[in-house]
C-alpha positions in Angstrom: -0.2 -0.3 0.0 1.3 3.3 -1.0 1.8 5.9 1.8 -0.9 8.2 0.1 -3.3 5.0 0.2 -2.6 5.2 4.0 -3.2 8.2 4.5 -6.9 8.1 2.3 -8.3 5.1 4.2 -7.4 7.0 7.6 -9.2 10.2 6.0 -12.2 8.3 4.9 -12.0 6.7 8.3 -12.2 9.9 10.3 -14.7 11.8 7.4 -17.1 8.6 8.2 -16.4 8.7 11.6 -17.5 12.4 11.9 -20.7 12.6 9.8 -22.1 9.3 11.8 -21.6 11.2 15.2 -22.9 14.6 13.5 -26.0 11.8 12.2 -26.8 10.7 15.7 -27.1 14.6 16.8 -23.9 15.9 18.1 -22.0 18.6 16.7 -18.6 18.4 14.8 -16.4 20.2 17.4 -17.7 18.0 19.6 -17.1 14.8 17.5 -13.7 16.0 16.6 -12.6 16.3 20.5 -14.2 13.2 21.2 -12.5 11.4 18.3 -9.6 12.9 19.5 -10.1 11.6 23.1 -10.5 8.2 22.4 -8.0 7.6 20.2 -5.2 9.1 22.6 -6.8 6.4 24.5 -6.4 4.2 22.5 -3.0 4.0 22.1 0.4 3.6 24.1 1.7 6.4 25.7 5.4 6.2 23.7 3.1 5.7 20.4 1.3 9.5 21.5 4.4 11.0 22.4 5.7 10.0 19.2 2.8 11.6 17.4 3.5 14.3 19.2 6.6 15.3 18.8 6.2 14.1 15.0 3.2 16.8 14.9 5.1 19.5 16.5 7.4 19.4 13.4 6.1 22.2 10.4 8.1 20.2 7.4 6.8 16.9 8.8 3.0 18.5 9.5 2.8 19.9 5.9 4.1 17.2 3.9 1.4 14.7 5.4 -1.0 17.0 5.9 -0.4 18.2 1.9 -3.8 20.2 1.3 -4.6 21.0 5.2 -1.1 22.9 5.5 -2.1 26.0 4.9 -4.5 25.5 7.9 -0.7 25.2 10.5 -0.9 28.7 11.8 -4.0 28.4 12.9 -3.5 25.1 14.6 -0.1 25.9 15.7 -0.7 29.3 16.0 
């Protein structure tokens, strides 16, 4: 599987989960918060630490998020 296909699968899963929560009456922001909290609780502390370190690298963040990279300043700043 290519890296791009992997990202597309993750994006599709997040979109599906968000839409499902919204259809059940949860506002979009709350759905995103719930997904983040649940994901953080399901991974090991070591994986979480690595993910946090990698997400703080602007170049890596931009490369992974590609079309979403223009939002880096609004998310980080």
